[in-house]
N, C-alpha and C positions, 0 to 999 in steps of 0.2 A: 193782645198777646200778654202772657203771664209766664214767670220764671220760678223755678223752685231748685234751691240747692239740695243736691243729694244728702240724704240723712236729716233733713228737716222736714216738718209737716206743712209748713205755710207756703203760700204761692204769692209772689210779689207781681202787681199788675205793672205792665210796661207802657200801657196806654195803646191808643189806637196808631195804626201804621198806615200811611198812604198806600194807595192801591198798587204796591209793587210787591211781588212774591219773594222778597228776601229781607234780612234784617241782620245788622251788624251790632252786637252787644259788647260795649266796651267797659261797662261797669261790673267787672267780673275780677275775682281773685285768682291769680296764677296758680295753676295746678288743680283746682277745685272742679268738681264735676257738677253739671247742671242739667236740668230737663226743662222743655218749653211746651206750653199749651197755646194753641192757636185756634181763633174762630174767625170765620168770615162775616162780615157785618154788611147788611144791605137795607134798603128801605123796608124791605119786607120782614126783617128780623135778622136773628143771629143763627149761625150753622153749629152743627155738633163740633165737639172739641177733637183736634188732632194732636196727639202727644208725641214729642220726639223721643228718641233713644237718648241714653245718658251720653254726655260728650264733656271732654275735659278742656278747660280753658287754657289757652296759651301752648298747647302741645298737639301736633299733628301725629296721630297715631295710625300709621299704614297697616293694612292687613299683610300677613305672611304669605309665603308662595302655597298655592296648592299642590296637591299631589299630581304628577305627570298625567296627562289625559290618556284614557284607555280607548282602544278602538273596539267598538261594539260590532260593526260590520263594515265592509267595503264593497263597492261595486265600480263599474266603469265610470259612472257619473256623479257619485256620492260616497262620502266617507262618514260614517255615524261615530261620534265621539261621546265619551261622558267623563266626569271627573268628580273629586270631592272637595268639600269647602275646606279652605285653609284652617289649620288648627288655631292659628292666632288671627282674630279679626280686627285688632287695633282698638278695641273698646266701643267699636260701634258696628251696626248691622252692615251686611254686605249688600251694596246696591245693585251689583251685577258683575260681569266678567267680560274681558276682551280675549278673544282666541285668535292666535296667529299660527301661520303655516310657513314651511321651508321646504323647497325641493332638495332631494338628495344630491349633493355636490355643490350646494350653492350656500353662501354666507348670509344671504339676504332674507330677513323675516318680513312677511307681509300680513297686514290685519285682515282677518276674516270678516268681522263685523265693524261697522263704523262706531267711532267714539261716542257719538251721541244715541247709538243704539245698543245699548248694553245688553248682554245676554242675561236673562233673569234666572232661567233654569240651569242646572248643572249638566246640560247635554246640548249637543248641536249637531246639526246635519250640514257638512260642508259640501257645496255642490259646484264650487268653482276649482274643479280639478281635471286634469287631462287622463284620459284612459291610459293605463300602462305606466304612468309615472309614479315614483315613490315619494312619499311626503313624510314630515314629522311635524308635531304640533306642540304648542305650549299655550298655557292660559294664565292670565293675570286677574287678581280679585281687585274690585274698586269698593272702598267704603266712604263715609262722609269726608275723610281726610284726602282721599285721592286714590290713585293706583298704587298697588303694592308690588312686591317682588314677583317676577315671573317664574312659573314652575320649570322643573327640568323637562327637556324635551321628551315627548313619547317615543316609542319605537317607530322605526320606519315601516310604513304600510303603503301597498301598491293599490292605486285606484283601478280595481278590476273585479269582474264578478267572481263570487266565490268558487273555489275549487272543489273538484270532487276528490276524495281520498284515492291514492294510487292503488294499484292492483299488488298481488303478492309477487315476491322476488322468485326467480326461477334458477335452476341450475345450482341450488346451494350444496357446496362440498367442502371437505377439508383437504387442504393441499400439503400441510406440514403439521407435524406433532412433535412434542418433546415432554420431558418430565415437568416442565413448569409452563408451558404455552401451547397453543394451537393457532393456525392460520385458517381463516375461512375466505372463500371467494363465491361469488354469485352473479347472476346477470340481471340488469336492470328491468323492472316489469314494464310490459308493453303499454303504451298510451292508447286510450280508446275515448274519443271526444264524446262527452255526454256521459260517459259511463265511469271511467277512470282516467284521472290526469297524470301528468308526469311526476315521477318521484323527485323530490328534491333532496332527499337524505335517508339515512338508515339508523336504525337502532339494532344493537346485538344484545341478545339476552341469553344467560345460562342458568342452568341449575344442576346442583348435584343429584345423582340417581336417588339417594335416599332422602331427598328434600322436595317439597311441592311448590315452593315459592321460586318465581323466577327473579333474578337479579340483572338490572340493566348495566351492560359494561361502559357505555359511553353516555354521558349526561346530555351532550348536545349532538344533534344528528351529523353523521360522517357523510361525505359526499362521495369517497372512493367506493367501489364494489368489492372491497376486500377489507380484512380486519384481523388484527393479531390479538388473541385473548391471552393476557399474562396472569401471572399469580395463582396457576393452578397447582394442586397438589399432587404429587407424584403418584401414579397408578390408580387415581381415583377416577370414576365414571362421570360424565357430564352429558347433559342434554343441551342442545343449541338451537336457538331460532333466530331468524332476522326478520324485522319489521320495517317496511318502507313508509316515509312519511312525506307530507307536503303542506301547504297552507290549508288545505281542505281537511286533513286529519291523518290517521295512521291506517295503513292496510292491515289485513288479516295476517297473522304471523305464519312465515314459512319454516318448518321444523325438520331437522334432519331425521331421517327414518330410524337410525339407530344411534346410540349413545358413543360418546368418543372416549377412549382411554388415554389417560395423561401420560403417554410414553412416545418415544420416537417410533417412526414407521420402521416395520422390520427391513432390515438390510442384510442380505447374505454377506458373510465375511469376505473380504477382499483385501489382498496384500497391496500396499501402496508404495513400497520401495522402488525407487526408479532403476537400480540395478542390483539385484540379488545374487549374491555369490553362491554358486553350487559347490564351490570347492575352495579350500583355504588351507594354507600350510602354516604352521606356528612353530617356532623354535621352542624346544624343551626349556621350561622354566619360565617362559613368558605367559601372559594371560590369554585366554580364549574367550572372545566377546562376539556374540552373535545377536544383533538387534534387528527386529522385524517389526515394521509398521503396518497397521491394517485399519480398516473401517468395518464396523458391524454395529448392528442395533436389533434387538437390545444387546448389553453387554454380554459377550460370548465367555464360554468356558475355554481355558487355554491350557493345553498339556504339551509337555516337551518330552520327547523319546530320544534314547541312544540304541541304535541298532534294534528299534521296535520294542524297547524295554524302557519303562520309565527312568529318568535321569536318577543319579545317586545325589547324595547330599554334597559331593564335591562340587557340584554345579548349583550356583544361585540364581534363582529365577526372579526377575522384578517385572511386575506388570503396572503399567500406567495407561492413562486415557489414550488409546490408539497405538499402543506399542507394547512389546514384550522383549525382554533381553535375558539372554543366558550368559553367565560369567563363570569361568574357572580362573581364579586369580594366578595360580602357579601350575601350569599344565605339565603333564608327564606323557611318556610315550603311550601308556596305557589308555589315555584319554582319546585317542585316535578312534575314529568311527563316524558313522552317520547320524547325524542329529536332525530330528524332524519336530516341527511345531504343528499341533492340531488346534484350529481355531473353529469352535462350533457354537452356534445358537439355534433358535427355533426357526430360522430362515434358511439354514444350511450350514455347511462346514467347508473349510479349506485347509490344505496342508502345504508344506514346503520342506525339502530336505537339503542339508548342507553336509558335504563330506569334510571331515576335519582331520588333518593328518599332523601329528605332533612329532617332530624328529629333530635331529642335530646334525652338525658336520659330520659326515660319515668317517668311519676308521679306514685307514689304507688297506689295500689287498695284502695277501700273503706274498711269499717269495715268488719270483718270476723264473720259469725255466725256459730255455731255447733249444729248438732241434731244427735239423733241415730234412725235410722229407722229400722236397722237390728242389733241385738245383736252381739258384736264383731266388729262393724264398727263405723265409725264417718263420717257424710256428712258435707262437708264444702261449704258454701255459702258466697260470697263476692261481694261488689258493684264493678263495672269495673272501670278501671283506666280512667281518663278524656281523656287520649291520645288514647283509643281504637278506637273511631270513625274515627279518621284521620290517623290511621296507621293500614292497613290491615295485616301487618306482626307482629303486637304486639302480645304476647302471654304470659302466666303465668306459674310460677314455684312454687310448693308446697313442703315445707319440714316441718320435725317434730323432736320434741326432747322427747325422752323417760326419765322418771325420773330415770331409772336405768343405763342410759348412759350419757357421758359428751359431746357428739357431735350432731350437727344437721345432718339429713340425708335427701337427697331428695327423695321424694316419687312419684312426678309427674313432667313432663317437656312438654314443648310445648302444654299447653292447651289454646284452643282457645274459651273456654266458661268460666263461671263464678261458677262452680259447681264441687266438686270432691269428691269421697267417699274413705275414707282411711280404709282399712281392717287390720286385725290382731291386733286389740285392745285387750290388755290384761287387765282384771278385777284387780282392786286393784292398778294400776299404774297411775301416773299423766302423762298427754301429752300436749305439747304445739306446735302450728302450726304457720307457716308464709307463707304469699303469697307475691311472688314477680311479677313484670310486667317487661317484657323484649323485647327489640327490636334490630334492627340491630347496634344500636350505644352502648347500654349498658343496666344496669340492674337498676331497681329503689330501694328505700328503702323499707323495708318490712312492711307488714300489719300484727299485731300480733293477734292470736286468744285469747279468754278466756281460762283458764286452764280447761282441761278435765279429769275427773275421780278423784278418791281418792286413796292416798297411804295407803296399809294395814298396821297396826301396826305390828312391828317385836317383836316376843317374844324372850326372852333371852335364848340363847343356852348354855346348860351346859354340859361339859365333865367330866366324872369321870375317873381319871386316877389312876390305882393301884400303891400303893407305892412300890418301888423296892430297891435293895441293891445298895449302892454307888459303882461306878467303877473307878478304878484307871487308867486314860488316859494318864499319863505321859510316856515320852519315850525319848530315847538319839537320837540325830540327824542322820539321814540317808538320802543319795541322792537316790531318786526314779527315777529320770532321770539325766544321768551323762552328763558332757560337751562332745562336738564333736570336732574333729579335724577341723580346719579352714585354708583355703588358699584364701587370698583376694588379688585382684589387686591394685597395688599402686594408691593412691588417692582416692579409694572408701571406703565406709563404711563397718564395720564389727561388726555383732551382735552375742554375745554369750549368751546362757541361759541354765539353768539346773532347777531341781525341788527338794526340801528338805523338810522333815517333821521332827518334833520333838516338844516335850511339856515338858517344856514350850519353847516358841518360841526362837529358837537359833539365836545367833549373827553371822552376815555373814561378812567375811572379804576376799577381792580379793588381789592377789599377782602376780606381773609379775617378774620373775627371783628372787623370794623370798623377793620381796620389795613390801611393802602395797601400794594399790592404792586407798583406800577409801578416801583419802583427796586430790587426784590429779584431778584438774579440767578438764583435758583433756579426762576424761573417765565419761561417764554417767552410774551410777550403780543404780539399784532398786531393791526392794523385795517386790513383791505383792503376798500375800497369799501363801507363799512359793515358788513362781516362782522367781528365781533369775537371773537377767540379767545384761549385760554390753554392751554399745554402743560406738564404735570408729568411729567418724565422717570421718576422712581422715587417712587412713592407710598409714604409711611410714615404711621405714627400722628399724627406732628405736623401732617400736611396736612389731618386731619378737621376739619371745622367748617363754618360758614356763608360762602359766597362771594357777594359783591354786586358789580355793575357799574353804574356811573353814567355817564350821557351827559348833557352840559351845553353849552348855547350861550347867546346873548344872549337868546332868545326863551323859554327855559325849562330845566327839567331832568327826567330820567327816570332810574329804576333798576329792576334786575331781580336777583332772589336765587336761590340754590340751595343744596342741602346735598350735601357729599361724604363718604361713609362708606368706611372701608378695611377689606376683609375678610383675615383671617389666611389 
């Protein structure tokens, strides 16, 4: 055996070594690198030289981690792997590799090859696998110093025969569009054993009509059979296609027959107000506000009309997303009319009309005249209210006052003319009449009629009452309605009452447990025409006991008792 220090040209003889294939060199400088030459010697002669790699004295330099193993191919009974050498070898050559495997869901790594059987090449066929099970692998490099750091795990791979690419998706269609997105749906391709296997995911690709390159919308396969493509340019045209994929590869693309326009699907205008008013009354001076909600796509043209003519500048129109509003800040009677909204787009049109009546409290009718054409009746004639001509909903109300009564009574309502005959007029009574004008806003002041009829003079009514003997009505007190037993919940009120008669009027005294209560402010005591009552607002334990009422006058004395119980 000979040794050479790296950087020098001379070799130092270490002598012959007994027949053991190992040697420990202790005569070295820490940190220096050395090479060794070894020859085997026998009786027949000396062998050729075997020269070692450079190695550093006093330091173990382990190799770095290799790159994660890559799956070359997989089958039911075998998985083929390959990997690259570590970038850091630790200053000496790589003697071999250790390969480990782990089942999916397990924390235990098991060595594929034995420690004394290093893998010399950078590939290996793992045959100790179970069909259908998923595995991951890692590899460790070995140099003269020993085992280095393990690589990161590979991707999971199933032990199964290679898959066939899936077939094309079917039923590809667009279910929703807008100015910025579209939604696609499709049907999963059919699985045909030996021809096309099951699809495990999908890629969606689009391209603009003026572009020849397809761009993939999702970087990883999606599992669902629907996808929302976002980020579109409004009103641009796009071609769309879908590709199915699995472990065996990708299918042929399925493309829509026509391009897709980035705009919402056409929707015929439709009003969405829950309760749309077709008639409204507004007091003059107040604002007129009509708000109509609708849905339509694309955005419609909106037109407001008054009596089939475009509205004037007195009305302010405000349009927003899904609604339109007409506003007249301070209305006048001339603003009355039929207001219509027309909403129109390429899918159709819709219209709605509202009658607006701008009015105010009506002015009273003119003078009222009375005449008798038929005995027992009075015919009233009055001048119309000045507002009658410009308010076709204005009508009249007639009321009368009989000299034998104190209140006015309505005898006619909703009269649309200026004449009315009142029946059942009694001779000898005085009558007064009033006429009111009324519209949708309110009622006017009355127009009074002249007095009708004469009140008959009343004769004095005399009654002769025969004289009788004086009767003595005096009597001693007696209870005609006694007290009842009472049970009241704690905190509630309790009301006791009884009825007593006596002449002269007896004096009433209340007692609780023989103690007078007449001066106790906690008890409300009253005596109304012989009905004697006592009220306890909030009953408590202190109110339990026997209650006695006494009635006393000059002719005698009477008493009545009861018991009050309090329930918790």
